[in-house]
N, C-alpha and C positions, 0 to 999 in steps of 0.2 A: 612484687614491683617487676622483677626479672620475668616471671610467667606472663604477666602483662604486657610487657614490652615485646616478648616473643609473639603474644597473640596479635597485638597492634602491627608488628612486622609483617607477619603472614598475611594480615588483611590488606596492607598496603602492596604486597607482592602479587596477591590475588587480582587486586583493583588493576595494577598495571598491565598483568598478562590479559585480564578481560577487556580492558580499552584496547590494546594492541590488536586483539582477535577482532573487535568491532565496538564502534563508539558507544553503542547503548550499553556496554558493559559499566559505564557510569553508575547505571542504577544499582549496582550492587551496594553503594553507600547509603542511599535511603533503605534499602531492603535491610541491611544490617541494623540500622536505626530503628527500624519498625520492629524487629524481633527483640531488640534489647529493651524498648519501652514497653512492649507488651508481655514478653515471657519472662524476663530476667528482672526488670524494673531496678536496676542498681545493684543486684546482688552478684557478686563476683568472688570466686574462691572460698565460699562460705561466710562471707562478709557483706553487710549491706552498706554499699557507697551511695550516699544521698546525692552526691553530684553527678553522678553518671545519667540518671534520667534528665536532668537539667542541660547537661551537655548535650544529650541526644536531640532533645526538644528544641535548643539553641540551634543545633546544626541544620535540623530541619527547617526551621524558620529562617535560617541565613540562605538557604538553597533557595527558598520561595522569593526571598527579598532580592537575591541576586538575579533571578529570571526577570522579575518586574523592573529592576533597574537597567538591565540589558535592553529591554523592550522600550523603556522611556528614554534612556539616555542614546543608546546606539541602535535605532530602529532600521537604519539602512543596513546593519551588518545581517540582520535576519532577513530583511525584504528582498537583499539581492539574490538570495537563494531560490526566490520564487520566479524568477525570470524565465524559466523553462516550465512552468506551471500552469495550468488552466485556473488557478485560484491564487488569491493573495494571502498575506498572513493573517488578517481579520477573518477572511471566510473560512481559512483552514481552522483557526482557534474556535469559532462559533460552532462549525460543523463537528468538531471533536466533542463538545459539550453532548450532542446528540448521539454521536457514535459510541461513547462509553456506555451509554444506555442500551444501544442496539448489541454491543457485544454481550452485555449482561442478559439481554432477551435472548440471544442465541444459546447462552448457557441454561437460563431457565427453561426454555421450550426448543431444544434443539431440531432444527427442521433443516434436512439435508438439501431441500430445494432452495431455501434462503442463502445457503452457504455456497462457496465455490472459490475458484482462482481469481475471479475478478469482480470488482465491486464499484465500477466507475459509473455505475447507473445510480448510485446513492444521490440524492439531491443536496446540492451545496446550500450551506446557510448564507445568503447573502446579506443579512441583517437580522436583529434579533427576532422580528416578526415575520421574517421570510425564509423559511416557513415558521409559523408561530410556536411550533414544537421547539424551537431554538430556545426562546425564552422559558418556557416550560421546563426544558431540560436544565437551563442553568439555575433557576430557582430550585429545583429539585436537588441538584448537588449543593447548594448552599445550605438546604434545610438538612440535608444527610450530615453534613460537616459540623453544623451547629448542634445537632441531636447528639453527636459522637462527643463533642467538647462538654456538653452539660451533663452526660451520662459516663463520663470517663471511667469511673471506678466500678461501674455495675454491668456494662456490656462489652466485656473484653473481646469476645468472639467476634461480635460486629466491628468493633474498632480493628481489629486485625485485618478482617476480610476487606473493610474500606481502605485502610492505609496500604496493605499490601497491594491490592488491585490497583490503585492510583499511583502508587510509587512506580510499579512496573511500566505504567503508561506514561510517567513523568516526562520522558523525553520523545518517544516515538508518537505520542498522542497529544502533544501540546503545540509548541511553535515552530519546532524543528522542520524545515521544508522537504518532507518526505511525501510519498504517496499518501492519500487520505486514510485508506483502510486496508488492513491484511488481517486474516485470522491468525497467523501464526504469532501476532504480538499478544494474544491471549493465552498461550500455552503455559507460562509460567504465572502470569498474572491470576489466572483462574483458580490457583491453589488456594487462595484466600477465601474466595467465595465457596470452593468445594469443602473445605475445612469447617466453614460456617454451617452448610447442609448437613454434614455429617454430626456436628455438635447438636443441631436443632433436633435430628431424628433421635439421637441419643437422650435428650432432654425431654422431648415431648411425648415419645411413644414409653408407654409402660413397660417394665422389665418382666412383667410375670406372663403366665399362659403361654401361647406358642411363640415366644419371642417375637412380637410384632417388629421390633427393631431390626432383626434380621430379614423379615419379610419385605418391610419397606426398602432397606437397602439392596436386597436382591432384585427387587422390580427397578429400582434406578439402574443398577448395573445391567440388568436384561435389556430395558428400553435403549440404553446408550450402546451396548453390544449389537442389538440389531441394527442400529443406525451405522455403527462402524462398518458391520458387514456390508451394508448396502453402499456406503461411500467408497470402501475398498474395491467393491465390485466395478463401480463407475471408473475408478483411478486406474484400474487394471487396462483399460482399452481408450486409447487417446480419442478415436472417433466417437465412442459413446459419450466419454465424458465432455468432449466439446458439444455435442447435441444437446445432452442434457443441461449444460451450463446455459447454451443459448436460450433454450426453451423456458428456463427459469429465470433469466436474466436478459429479456429481449432488447431491453433499452441499452444494455451496455455494448459499446462499441468493441471493446476488447472480446467479449465473449462471441460476438459475431464474427470478428475477425479469426479468432481461434478455430472456429468451425469452417469458415471460408477457407483459410490456409490449409486446414487439414485436408479438405476436399480437393485443393489444389495439388497438393503433394502426392496424395494417393491417385489422383487423375493423371499426373505426370508419369508416375511410376507403373500405371496399369498396363498390362501386355495385350489386353484385349481392347479392341477400338470401341466397342459398345460401352463398355464400362468407363472408358477415358473420356468419351463423350459427355456421359451422364454426370459425371464427377465434376469434369470442367464446366458444364453448364450450371450445375449446383453451386459450384465455387463462385462463378460469375454472378449469379443471382444474390448471393448473399453479400459480395462485395458492393453491389448496387444497394442492398439494404443498408449497408453501412454508409454509403454515400447520401441515402435519404435521411438517415439518422442526423449526419453531420455532413453538409455539403462542402465544408472546408476541411474535411480531413484528408491529409496527405497520403496516408497508406491506402486508402480506398481509391484515391484518384490514381495512383502508381500502379496498383494491382489491377485496375481495370484497363489501364493504357497497356499494361504487358498482356493481358489476356486477348484484348480485341486485335492486338497488333500480331499475337503469335497465333491464336486460335480461332478467333473470329474475325477473320478479314473483311467479311461483308458488312461489318458494323463500322461506323465511322469512328475511329480511334484518335483522329485529330482533336476532337472536341474534349478530350481528357487533356491533351497538351495545352489548349487554350486555357482550361479550368485552372491548371496547375499554376500557370503565369498568372492569372487574375487572382488567385488566392495568395500567391506570394507576394503580391503587391499590397494587399489589404489585411491579411491576418498575422497576428504575432505568432511565430512558429515556436513549436514545443520542443522539449527535448527529444521525444519519441519521433518526431519529424525528420531527425537525422538518419534514422533507420530506414525511412522511406526514400530519403535522398540517395542513401547508399545503394538501395535497391535499383532506383532509376539510374544511377551512374553505369551500374553493372548492365543493366537492360540496354542503355544507350551504346556503351562500348563495345557489347557483343553485337550491335547492330540487329537486336530483337525488336526494340520498340520504335514505332513510327514517331520519332522525336527528333527532328533535325538538329545537327551540331550547332548551327547558331542559336537555335531556340534555347537549347541546353545551356549554352554559355551566358546567354542573355538571362537566364533564370539565376545561375550561380552569381552573375555580376550583380544582379538586383539584390540579392540576399546578402552579398559581401558588403554592399552600399548600406543595406538597412542596419546590419549588424557589424559594424566595423571593429568591435573589440573581439570577435570569434574568429580564430584563425581556421576553423573548420572549413569554411566556405571558399576563401582563397585557396587553401590547400587542395580541396577538391577540384577546382578549376585549374590548378597547376598540373596535378595528376592527369586530367582529362587532356590539357594540352599536349603533355609529354606523352602518354601512353596511348592515347587514342588518335590525336590529330599528328602528332609527330613534330610539333611546333616546340623544339626545345628551348630556344632563346625565351619564348614566352612563359614557359614552364618555370626557368632559371629567375626570370624577372619577378614572377608571382611569388615564388618562394622567398 
């Protein structure tokens, strides 16, 4: 009993430290339960404790029921977090059913071109049949879980791979209002499928002859190693990485922005006039491509306003200011748009952008009226009034 108490205390301490480090440290609980159910199955200190597997199963079921209860009883608590996202709670949940299979696809057939920093080009699941693969993905997960329950005693490596994978994604790939997809969410989750692959190689390949198990395992390591070298080479140079990502994700706004912004920074830092002109022209071209992909994107509009005002004076930069005001009236702003507004603030305050003070104040007043619960916009107005215009009474009143 004393040893069990120490073990439990240590787990609680690790859980607290994990959650303090990052919220998804909560997944430590289901991971410990998975290890207990699959590998130990109630055995503790040389004794078989029949109640342990039941407690683990009950705790996993309780976690699932709690999540469903929060969704049904307090949907606003979750939905409020989606205010700055281009998707709602239902769309995220439906999309994750497909993404969990996409993650496994990247694991089974690793393609460096499909991977990358940005995956905002992945199609949202608007409903079960839009796209139709959403319903197929959900049915496939139901079938996998049912098969696991029906064959619980026989296919334990499969069970571990499934439960470990899903438990790792229990927070970041369900209803919590995070970004849709990131590859790093798989780093620990793929330990389960990786162990399953190793077990299958060990079971399926005969142990005689030229040791085919080692040959197959060596081939797997070789293929992964070659792709690792390729990725490392790409990531060692920002410009090459940005170009590669954009070419393989041409519909990704973030990939196009990454390349355009890289060219802008390199162009402004260039010492030769010809290089500066070439890079700035390239940057402007891809900012316009961003604008074509999404005419309401704030970042593209602010960047084009900055470029045309500072480097391409022959072009009519006023149209970007008009478009910004029109977009602010019609489109719901996202959390990333605040970065674009901060850039616009610096651009206007330094007198670089062709954006009149009155129009900038009109833009901020409009956003403050549309989003009265967000102090960011009146704060920006107050800073502008005090730091740029010198109207300190107005700044004090706004604060």
